[in-house]
C-alpha positions, 0 to 999 in steps of 0.5 A: 137719777139726774136725767135731763132731756128736752121735749119739743113743744111743737112735736109734743102738741102734734103727737097729742093732737094725733093721739099718739101721746097723752097723760097716761103712764105705763103704770096706768096701762098696767092697772087697766090690764089688771082691771080688764082681765085679772084672772088671765095669765099675764106671764110665765117662764120656762121654769114653770113659774106663772101668774095671772094679772091679779096675782102678779099685781099683788107680788109687784105691789109687795115688792114696790112697798119694800123698795119704797121703805128703802127710800126709792121712789119717783125718778130713781134708777133701778137696775134689773140684771135678770134673764127671761124670768117672771121676776124680771117683769115683777121688778119692772111693775114695781118700778112703775108703781113707784115712778122709778126709772127701769134700767134693764141690764144684760146678764152677759155683762160683767164688772167692767160694763156693770160698774160703769152703767150702775154709776152712770145711772146712779142706781139705787137698787139692783135685781140679780140672780143668786145663780145663772149659767154656772156662775153666781151673779149676786157675789159679783154685784155684792162686791160692786155694791161696796164701791157704789155708795148710792146703791141702797139694796141688792135684791138676790133673786133666789129662783134657782139657788139660795143666797150663797154662803158669806152674803147672809150678813151683807146689809145691802143684800136682801132675798126676793123670796123673803121680801115677798113673804114679809112685805105688805102691799104698797099703800099708795102708788106714785103719780106719773105722766106720760112725759116722765122718764120710764126707762134707760136702755143701753146700746152699743155705739161707735163712741165705745162704752154703751150709751144710755137711751132715755125713753119716756112713757109716751115713747114706749106706748107710741112704739108699742101701740104702733107696732101692734097696729101694723101687725094686728096684735091684740089681747088674744096673742101669746108672745114668746120672748127668747131674746134677752130682756136687757135688749129693747127687743125683749124689754119692749116687745116681750114684757111691755107689749103683752101687758099694754094689750092684756095679752100673755108674755112667755119668757125663755131665759136661755135660748135653745131651739128645742126649748123654744119649740116646746114652748110654741107647741105647749103654750100655743104661742102666736108671735115670736121675735128674735134675731136671724140665728134663732130662726136658723137654729129653729129650722135646723131643729125642725129638720130633725124633728117636725113640730106643730106650729099651727098656732104661730101667726108670725116670727118677727125677725130683727137685728141683722139681715135675713138670708134668702134661704131662711125665707125660702125654708120658712115658706116651705114650713108655713112659717110667716117670717117678717123683717122688723127694723129699728134701734133702741133710739127708734124702736122698731119703726119699719115693719112689713104689712101682713098682707104685703106682696112676697117681694115686699116681705122678703126683699125689703125691711118694711115701711113706716109704722103709723105716726113715724116718718122715714127719709133717706139722707146724704152726709149733709142730711139732705134727702136723696132720690128714691133708690139712691143710697143714704143714711136712714133717718126717722122721726116720730112719737117713738123716738127717744129723748136723748142719751143719758148724760151725753148732750154732745152725742145726743146733738149728733144723733138727734136734731132740733126737728126730732129726726134721729140719724141711725147711722145705717145705710139704706135705699127706698123702692120706687115709691119711696115708702119701703126701705132696705138696709144695705150697710152701716155708717157706724163702726159696729159688729152685729153678732146674733143681734148684739151690737158690739162697738169696734172701738171699745174692742180696739181700746181694750186690745190697745191695753195689751202690753204686746200690741202696737196697733189694732183694728177690729172688723166684722167677719161673715158667719152663716148663723150669727150674721157677724163675728169679731175679727181682730187685726193686730200689729205686735210690738218689737220684740214681743212674743208672737200672739195667739187668739188664746192670749187675746181671749185670756186678756179680755177674760181677765178684764172681766168684759162680756164674753160676746165682745171677745175677738174670735179670729186673730190676724197678726200683721206687720202693719195696718193698711192706712190712708194718707191721713192715717185712718185704717182702711177697714174695707181692705181688712174686710176683704182680707178676712173673707179671702182667708175664710174662703181658703179655710185659713185658721186664726193666728 
């Protein structure tokens, strides 16, 4: 992977002096956990797989040896296209042992996103399921592999089914269970340092296609150690992660943080409220992190059947606003619901404190974690007075080092002094310490914690032969927070479009299903400014009015 990034010597010196950065890599912290608590359970998933630190280290070592024999080593990109299974963590640890760069992929991605990301990162190996959610992802990945000459191996994770017929003779495809059975442990691990690139995580943005966020070992360690310090998390905690591991939330807090602390990681591949509650009860989970829809569904399940949640210390909620009624119901049930704010580029850097007042806990998105600075700025990046709305910016040892292969986009988001400009609007309280996110400058839709680029959806709509113009806006939703609404202008003489036509078009383009428009409005023209820009605030006002009247989609 040709990853170019710059670390400011001044910031590096400061963060090392303050103890946030050092020479150790994530591989060193993993080795420490194996030495410190070899017989403690490290990870388990909802399919019953469970491993101690010693057992898991042996498995990851054998996997690393096999990858090394395929020519994969330090700095090479390895994609992990897996749900919340133990095998995800095994592949991740194998990458750490080799000094390879881990690239988590969302299982919901299809050919359109996958081919772009695999080529962008020059992926040398990819892990993918033989079967998941009624499909066979390995078949799709094997087809893509034929178009990617740099891809040396597709590892088929045969957790639920064996290898599909027809792939047995594919020289690029190997089966995980056979690799682990036949491989010896790695003879020598690669030497990596804190400033080396550890992972590339993809995030949606206004530019359309996902951007690859580059994080060093020091970035990740600083992020997770500060997060743990704020909440008082330790090796005694058991972390349940119901969110996808392809997100920063899942990858950092569900997989990485537990082994940094020597704690236990519990993974759930498909979120269902009853399954999540079963794990909380059965595994005596102490910490859960997910978006608001998860809390919404869990509360609905508890109304039907009360559960024992006495082990749960926190439910940490990020990705979208938490409605007051959710806070209220959690209080009634004794669930400590805390807001967490951050982004893939600056993961989470604002968190409430466990001993905060109810006003701070429920009316703000927290304050800066140790080592991080937050300020609110105007369009010229000048700081605004306390209480005034502006763009949220953060600086600290957790902040990413750039977007992979995108120096111009990096320069717009990350300045020479280390400040990352989030595109989110916020206000501080009277003290200037606690922030409240109030909106977005970025044109994105947050659907259940998933960021969807409006521009990406609009670009696909504009390829439809019957569409002359298109604009996409967020429409409110009680459970998911927002859904995607498309306003389109038909070409003269075109047949009238219906939502089912748009869904079929997106499906044929092999785009991830969470990006599909869920409401369609056909209009004679889009409202525009004198300079030709779409007046999206009018469309947002219109869709709210339509929903309040119960109007169906076109």
